[in-house]
N, C-alpha and C positions, 0 to 999 in steps of 0.2 A: 829343311821345308819344299815341300815337291811344288810342282806347279797348279799341278791337278789335284787337291785332297781326296783319301778319297775314305772310307766310314771309315770311324775307329778314329783317325787320326786328326789331332789340334790342329787346327788352321793357324790362331793362332796362341805360343804358349809366354808364358808370364816374362816378361822380360823382353821377349824374341821381338815384338815390330818397332821396336826403334831401331834393332840388326836387321831389319830387313831391309833389303833393294829394292827398289822401286821397279823394276822391271816384275820382282816374286808378287809383292801387292796384283799390281796391274794384272796379272798372271792370273789370281785366283779371284779379282776384283774380274774378270773377266768370265770366269766361270761361275761365278756365283749368279751372275746376268741371265749367262746361257743358260742353266737352271731354273732361274725362277722363269727364262722365256716360253722353255721347257715347258715347263708347269702349269703356267697359263692356255699354251698353246692346246695341252690335254687337258683343259677345265674348260676349254672352250668348246670342244666335243664334248663332255659329259653335258653340256649347257643343251647342247643340240642333238643329245641323245632323251636330254630330259624333257626337253620341247616335243621330241616324238612321241615318245613314251605315254604326256600328257592328251595328247590326240589318243593314242590306241588307246587309254583307257578310259577315255570318252567314247571312243564308239562299239569299246565294248570285245574288244582285239583280243585275244589271249596268245594265240599263235602269233602275232606282230609284238606285241607285248615280251615273250619270251625273248624273241630275236634281238628285242633293243636291246633286255637287260641280259642278252650276255654279251652284247658288245658293249657294254656300261661294266660288266666284270671285267674284261679284257684291257678298256683303258684303263679303268680303277688299279690293274695290277702294274703298267707303268708308272701312274701316279704313283703308288708303292714305290718303286727301284727308283724313281725322284727325290722321292723323300727321305729316302735312306741317303743319296751322294748331297744333300741340304743336309742332314745330320751335322755332320762337323762343321761347320758354319751357323748351324741353328743354335749349336750349346753355348758360341761367346757369339752372338751378332750385335749387342750393343759394338762390343771391338767389332766385328768386321764390317758393321756400316761406318761407324765411325773415321776407318782408313779406307773408304772406297776413294777416289777422286771425285768431285761436284759431277760431272755427265755418269758415272757409275751409281753415282750415288741415288739422284733423280731417277737414273731409270728403275734402279730397287722398290721405290718409292712406287712409282705408279707401277709397275709389276705387283707389284704386294694391292695396292687399293683396287686395281684390275679381279685380281684373286679372291678377294674378298668381297668383293660383286658380286662376281661370277657365285666364288660359295652361298651365298645367302643369294640368291636366287633361286641355283638347283634346289637347294634345302624346301625354300618356299613353297616350289614347287611338286617333290616330291611326297611335301607332307602333303598338299594338298590333294595329291594322287593318291596318298596314303587313306584319306578319306573318304576318297570318292567310294578307291576298293573297299575299305570296312562297309558303307551305306550299301553299296551294290549286294556285298556277304551277307548284308543281314534283312536288305530286301529277298533275295533269294531263298532266306533262311526260311523265314515267313511265307515263302509261297508253297516251298516243299512242307511247314507243316500243315497250312491248307491243305495240300491233296494228300498226305495222311490222313488228316478226318475226315475228308470226302472221303479216303479206301476201307476205311477202319467200319465208316458206317455204310454204304455198301454190302462190305462186307456179311455186318449186321443184318440188312434187310434183305441178302441177296442169298446166303443159305440154304433159306426157306424154299427158296424156287429149282431146291439141287431135283436130282433124281430121288425120287420118294417119299418128299416135301408134303405137308399138305396146301390143299391150293388156298385157308384160309393165311389170313396176314400173322403175325409171329406176335406183335404186339398187340396190345388192346385199350383201347379209350373206356373203359370200366363205367368213367363216374361222370360221362357225357357230357 
């Protein structure tokens, strides 16, 4: 077993746990804590960007919003890289956590709890932003519909006032 498992390697093979040397277990335990810490830091960045995004959605700042979304995309690419590095540990998560020493296990549990809180907060804020943008889109669509109806009415009444048109009304109320 290597000190830092790569994607696709088994962290703990069947029957291998008992034969592992304590320093090897410490090395990959340290690696798990390191990766989860990196993931937490990235989610803290996503949370800050999500807060900025919410402000930009409220301010209807499309240019600023596009900038923040670009930054979020870059952070998400890094999150995916960390997730790939964590995959070998995830496949055997129960075994991994069981074999961590108590300080590492406590650290892992605290980081996982923080990640869950951050993920929930980001998802809730993103959903609120999605609803706000959808409401704004519907409002704009309604305004465009009114403008289109007014333009159609203006064309209907305005076409009689062009060159060579009669001076009288195009439409008449004959029933009075």
